[in-house]
C-alpha positions in Angstrom: -48.0 -10.2 29.4 -46.9 -13.6 30.6 -44.0 -13.6 28.0 -42.9 -10.0 28.6 -39.7 -11.1 30.5 -38.8 -13.3 27.5 -39.3 -10.4 25.1 -37.2 -8.1 27.3 -34.3 -10.6 27.4 -34.4 -10.9 23.6 -34.4 -7.2 23.1 -31.4 -6.8 25.4 -29.6 -9.6 23.6 -30.3 -7.9 20.3 -28.2 -4.9 21.5 -25.3 -7.2 22.4 -25.2 -8.6 18.8 -23.7 -5.3 17.7 -20.5 -6.2 19.6 -20.0 -9.4 17.7 -18.0 -9.1 14.5 -18.8 -10.9 11.3 -15.9 -13.3 11.7 -17.2 -14.6 15.0 -20.7 -14.8 13.7 -19.5 -17.0 10.8 -17.5 -19.2 13.2 -20.6 -19.8 15.3 -22.8 -20.5 12.3 -20.3 -23.1 11.1 -20.2 -24.6 14.6 -24.0 -24.9 14.6 -23.8 -26.6 11.2 -21.3 -29.1 12.6 -23.6 -29.7 15.5 -26.6 -30.4 13.2 -24.7 -33.3 11.8 -23.1 -34.6 15.0 -26.5 -34.4 16.8 -28.5 -35.8 13.9 -29.9 -38.7 15.9 -31.3 -36.5 18.6 -32.9 -34.2 16.1 -34.4 -37.1 14.2 -35.7 -38.6 17.4 -37.5 -35.4 18.4 -38.9 -35.1 14.9 -40.2 -38.7 15.0 -42.3 -37.7 18.0 -43.9 -35.0 16.0 -44.4 -37.2 12.9 -46.1 -39.9 15.1 -48.9 -37.4 15.9 -49.6 -36.6 12.2 -51.2 -38.8 9.5 -48.9 -39.6 6.6 -51.7 -38.5 4.3 -51.6 -35.0 5.7 -50.1 -32.6 3.1 -48.1 -31.0 5.9 -46.3 -34.3 6.7 -43.7 -33.7 4.1 -43.0 -30.2 5.5 -42.7 -31.6 9.0 -40.4 -34.4 8.2 -36.6 -34.2 8.8 -34.3 -36.7 7.2 -30.5 -37.2 7.2 -30.4 -35.6 3.7 -32.6 -32.7 4.8 -30.4 -32.1 7.9 -27.3 -32.2 5.7 -28.9 -29.6 3.3 -29.8 -27.4 6.3 -26.2 -27.5 7.5 -25.0 -26.8 4.0 -27.3 -23.8 3.7 -26.1 -22.5 7.1 -22.5 -22.7 5.9 -23.5 -20.8 2.8 -25.0 -18.1 4.9 -21.7 -17.9 6.8 -19.8 -17.4 3.5 -22.0 -14.5 2.3 -20.8 -11.0 2.9 -22.2 -9.2 5.9 -25.3 -7.1 5.0 -24.5 -4.6 7.7 -22.7 -1.2 7.5 -23.1 -1.0 3.7 -23.3 2.6 2.5 -26.3 3.0 0.3 -26.1 6.7 -0.1 -23.5 9.3 0.6 -23.4 13.1 -0.1 -22.1 16.4 1.2 -24.6 19.3 1.4 -23.8 22.9 0.3 -23.5 23.8 4.0 -20.8 21.2 4.5 -22.9 18.6 6.4 -21.8 15.0 5.4 -24.6 12.5 5.0 -24.3 8.8 4.9 -27.0 6.1 4.8 -25.9 2.7 6.1 -27.6 -0.7 6.5 -28.4 -1.8 10.1 -30.4 -4.7 11.7 -34.1 -4.3 12.5 -33.4 -5.5 16.0 -35.8 -8.3 17.0 -37.6 -10.3 14.4 -40.6 -12.4 15.4 -41.3 -15.5 13.2 -44.6 -17.3 13.2 -44.7 -20.6 11.3 -46.4 -23.9 11.1 -45.1 -27.5 10.6 -41.7 -26.5 9.2 -38.9 -27.3 11.7 -36.2 -26.3 9.0 -37.4 -22.7 9.4 -36.0 -22.6 12.9 -32.5 -23.2 11.6 -33.0 -20.9 8.6 -34.4 -18.0 10.6 -31.6 -18.3 13.2 -28.8 -18.3 10.6 -30.1 -15.3 8.7 -31.0 -13.3 11.8 -27.7 -14.0 13.6 -25.7 -13.1 10.5 -27.6 -9.9 10.0 -27.3 -8.8 13.6 -31.0 -9.5 14.5 -32.2 -11.4 17.5 -35.2 -13.6 16.8 -38.3 -14.9 18.6 -39.6 -18.2 17.1 -43.3 -19.2 17.4 -43.7 -22.6 15.8 -46.8 -24.7 15.6 -47.9 -27.6 17.8 -47.2 -30.0 15.0 -43.4 -29.4 15.1 -43.0 -28.5 18.8 -40.7 -31.4 19.8 -38.5 -30.7 16.7 -38.3 -27.0 17.4 -37.4 -27.5 21.1 -34.6 -29.8 20.1 -33.3 -27.4 17.4 -33.3 -24.4 19.7 -31.7 -26.4 22.5 -28.9 -27.3 20.2 -28.4 -23.7 19.1 -28.4 -22.6 22.7 -25.7 -25.2 23.5 -23.4 -23.8 20.9 -24.1 -20.2 21.8 -23.4 -20.8 25.5 -20.1 -22.6 24.7 -19.1 -19.5 22.6 -20.0 -17.1 25.4 -23.0 -15.6 23.5 -26.3 -14.6 25.2 -28.6 -17.4 24.3 -31.6 -15.1 24.2 -30.5 -14.0 20.7 -32.9 -16.8 19.8 -35.9 -17.8 21.9 -38.7 -20.3 21.2 -42.2 -19.4 22.5 -44.7 -22.0 23.7 -46.7 -23.6 20.8 -49.9 -22.0 21.9 -52.4 -19.6 20.4 -51.9 -17.3 23.4 -48.2 -17.0 22.7 -49.0 -15.9 19.1 -51.3 -13.1 20.5 -48.6 -11.9 22.9 -46.0 -11.7 20.1 -48.3 -9.8 17.8 -48.9 -7.2 20.6 -45.3 -7.0 21.9 -44.9 -3.3 20.9 -41.5 -2.0 21.9 -40.0 -5.5 21.9 -40.7 -7.0 18.5 -39.5 -4.8 15.7 -40.8 -6.9 12.8 -43.1 -9.9 12.6 -43.0 -12.4 9.7 -45.7 -15.0 9.3 -44.9 -18.1 7.2 -47.7 -20.5 6.5 -51.1 -20.9 5.0 -53.6 -18.2 4.1 -55.5 -18.4 7.4 -52.4 -17.8 9.5 -51.2 -14.9 7.4 -54.6 -13.2 7.5 -54.8 -13.7 11.2 -51.4 -12.1 11.7 -52.2 -9.2 9.4 -55.6 -8.5 11.1 -54.3 -8.9 14.7 -50.8 -7.5 14.8 -49.9 -4.2 16.5 -46.3 -4.7 15.5 -45.0 -4.2 11.9 -45.7 -7.2 9.6 -44.2 -8.4 6.3 -46.6 -10.9 4.7 -45.0 -14.0 3.2 -47.4 -15.6 1.0 -49.8 -18.2 0.4 -48.7 -19.5 -2.9 -51.5 -19.9 -5.4 -49.2 -20.6 -8.4 -50.1 -20.7 -12.1 -48.3 -21.9 -15.2 -49.5 -20.8 -18.7 -48.7 -23.1 -21.6 -48.8 -20.7 -24.6 -50.0 -21.4 -28.1 -46.2 -21.5 -29.0 -45.1 -23.5 -26.0 -42.5 -26.2 -26.4 -44.0 -29.6 -25.6 -40.9 -31.2 -24.2 -39.9 -28.2 -22.1 -43.5 -27.8 -20.9 -44.0 -31.4 -19.8 -40.8 -31.3 -17.7 -41.6 -27.9 -16.2 -45.2 -28.8 -15.2 -44.1 -32.1 -13.7 -41.3 -30.5 -11.7 -43.4 -27.5 -10.5 -46.2 -29.8 -9.4 -44.5 -32.9 -8.0 -41.1 -32.0 -6.7 -42.5 -31.1 -3.3 -46.3 -30.6 -3.2 -46.5 -29.0 0.2 -44.3 -26.0 -0.5 -45.6 -22.6 -1.5 -43.9 -22.6 -4.9 -45.7 -25.7 -6.1 -48.0 -25.5 -9.1 -51.7 -25.2 -8.5 -53.2 -24.4 -11.9 -52.1 -25.1 -15.4 -53.5 -22.6 -17.9 -53.5 -23.9 -21.5 -54.1 -22.2 -24.8 -57.1 -23.8 -26.5 -55.1 -24.4 -29.7 -52.9 -26.8 -27.7 -55.5 -29.0 -26.1 -54.5 -31.9 -28.3 -51.1 -31.8 -26.5 -52.6 -31.7 -23.0 -52.4 -35.5 -22.4 -48.7 -35.4 -23.3 -48.1 -32.5 -21.0 -49.9 -34.3 -18.1 -48.6 -37.8 -18.7 -45.6 -37.5 -16.3 -48.1 -36.6 -13.5 -49.7 -40.0 -13.6 -46.7 -41.6 -11.9 -47.3 -39.3 -8.9 -51.1 -39.9 -8.9 -51.8 -36.2 -9.4 -55.6 -35.5 -9.2 -56.6 -33.1 -12.0 -59.6 -30.8 -11.7 -60.2 -29.8 -15.3 -62.6 -27.4 -16.9 -64.9 -28.8 -19.6 -62.5 -28.3 -22.6 -59.6 -29.8 -20.7 -61.7 -32.6 -19.3 -62.7 -33.6 -22.8 -59.1 -33.5 -24.0 -57.9 -35.8 -21.2 -60.8 -38.2 -21.0 -59.6 -41.7 -21.9 -56.0 -40.5 -21.9 -55.6 -39.8 -18.1 -56.7 -42.2 -15.4 -60.4 -41.9 -14.7 -60.0 -42.0 -11.0 -57.6 -39.1 -11.1 -59.6 -36.9 -13.5 -62.3 -34.7 -12.0 -64.5 -31.9 -13.2 -63.4 -28.5 -12.0 -65.7 -26.4 -9.8 -65.4 -22.6 -9.2 -63.4 -23.4 -6.0 -60.8 -25.3 -8.0 -59.3 -22.0 -9.2 -57.5 -19.9 -6.6 -56.9 -22.9 -4.4 -53.5 -23.6 -2.9 -53.7 -27.4 -3.0 -50.5 -28.3 -1.1 -51.2 -31.9 -2.3 -50.9 -34.1 -5.4 -53.7 -32.1 -7.1 -54.1 -29.2 -9.5 -56.6 -27.5 -11.7 -56.5 -26.9 -15.5 -58.0 -23.9 -17.2 -58.4 -23.4 -20.9 -58.1 -19.9 -22.4 -58.4 -18.5 -25.9 -55.5 -16.0 -25.6 -52.5 -14.8 -23.6 -54.6 -11.9 -22.4 -57.2 -14.3 -20.9 -54.3 -16.3 -19.2 -53.0 -13.0 -17.6 -56.6 -12.1 -16.5 -56.9 -15.6 -14.9 -53.7 -15.0 -13.0 -54.8 -11.5 -12.0 -58.1 -12.9 -10.6 -56.8 -16.0 -8.9 -53.1 -15.6 -8.3 -51.6 -14.6 -4.9 -48.7 -12.6 -6.2 -46.2 -15.3 -5.4 -44.8 -17.0 -8.5 -46.2 -17.3 -12.0 -44.8 -18.9 -15.2 -45.2 -18.9 -19.0 -44.0 -21.6 -21.3 -43.5 -20.1 -24.8 -41.2 -19.8 -27.7 -42.7 -16.5 -28.6 -40.5 -13.7 -27.3 -43.2 -11.0 -27.6 -45.5 -13.2 -25.5 -42.7 -13.7 -22.9 -42.1 -10.0 -22.6 -45.8 -9.3 -22.4 -46.2 -11.8 -19.6 -43.3 -10.4 -17.7 -44.6 -6.9 -18.0 -48.3 -7.6 -17.2 -48.2 -10.3 -14.5 -48.1 -8.8 -11.0 -46.1 -11.3 -8.9 -43.0 -11.4 -6.8 -41.4 -13.9 -9.2 -42.3 -14.2 -12.9 -40.8 -17.1 -14.9 -40.3 -17.8 -18.6 -39.6 -21.4 -19.5 -38.5 -22.4 -16.0 -40.5 -24.0 -13.2 -41.7 -22.0 -10.2 -40.0 -24.5 -7.9 -36.9 -22.2 -8.2 -38.6 -19.6 -5.9 -36.4 -20.4 -3.0 -33.7 -18.4 -1.1 -31.1 -21.1 -1.5 -31.8 -21.5 -5.3 -31.5 -17.7 -5.7 -28.1 -17.8 -4.1 -29.2 -16.2 -0.9 -28.1 -19.0 1.4 -31.5 -19.6 2.9 -34.7 -17.7 3.2 -36.9 -16.3 6.0 -39.9 -16.4 3.7 -41.3 -15.3 0.3 -42.8 -11.8 0.5 -45.9 -11.3 -1.6 -46.4 -7.7 -0.6 -45.0 -4.6 -2.4 -44.0 -2.3 0.5 -40.5 -3.3 1.4 -39.0 -6.6 0.4 -40.6 -8.8 -2.3 -39.9 -12.4 -3.2 -37.3 -14.5 -1.4 -36.2 -12.7 1.8 -32.7 -13.3 3.1 -29.9 -11.2 4.7 -30.4 -7.9 2.8 -34.2 -8.0 3.2 -34.0 -8.2 7.0 -32.0 -5.1 7.4 -33.1 -1.5 7.5 -31.0 1.7 7.4 -30.1 4.8 9.4 -28.6 8.1 8.4 -25.3 9.3 9.8 -24.7 13.1 9.7 -21.4 14.7 10.4 -20.8 18.4 10.8 -18.3 20.9 12.2 -20.6 23.3 14.0 -23.2 24.2 11.4 -26.6 25.4 12.7 -29.9 25.8 10.8 -30.9 29.4 10.0 
């Protein structure tokens, strides 16, 4: 493998991380946060080169773009990670056997985490902060769209690490090529865990190709159900926030499901979306309820492909259902296990929705836009896991550790 020497260096660097205490890690994270702000111009200049190669109309443009405000938020998230307690060395089980053997299970790093992601340069900072704090080295494989940004980010982190006497190979950026992805996915013995973060095609490719362990972080096909007893004011605000806050992120709303008894209120629910020019793909009942009350150029007839689509744009589908059971069935059929929401004043319906909907994050009367590591108080996130084996939902420090057993005796032997 052309990148085998890189993987070897990262593996060796991961072992050295065990010698760095939490206080020093926190100091370095805060120094990197300072450097983000003091080197803002260089980071924005590199990002501008990436942005110049992408059409503004591309839904990924928003994900790709760095701004002074976003850099300040990234630095703030990194400081938050530094403030969090270490996830390492935590005793999760302790017991003494009848024969006197003392058993203790403690949390430890995975070792080397490989991260594959698309046009999201902020992920480079987030992954580094979480991996470094949790004692993991990381190998970053960004997309071509964000290559200049990622190079500038990793160069900045390396500058801080070198000044602090830390092996810079605790974080390495691979070339933005398809071949590099293939090598990472086959780096058995070097990469302990791979996490893909991107669209459905990327995640499926990683899952189908990898020979190293993978945690899937999901394509977000997100639904919100407005129940027969939903509050109109609450519902309107939730739908608008979930759809338009940031359309390119995985927690953005893709399909509004509405109870047929509330179709008369549909135009009120959708009115705030007009300001953002959201295109609606409505089924026949919803189309009839919106016709003449929603701009004609933004109102389209839904097709079978409208449901189960992650739009990542100013667009969404609307599905009309006769019952909460049908709403749950729609989510079962078309959801991706990421985030789902019900808007209702009926406590029984809320509990039923929570019990029956199979997703990492299930909301009652709150928008799915809160599915985010920082919003959950985790400091940052390495991704949103949609699988059930291992971590699920926002993954942060605790989710990128494993454990080992420590056994102490005084000469016992097994009969």
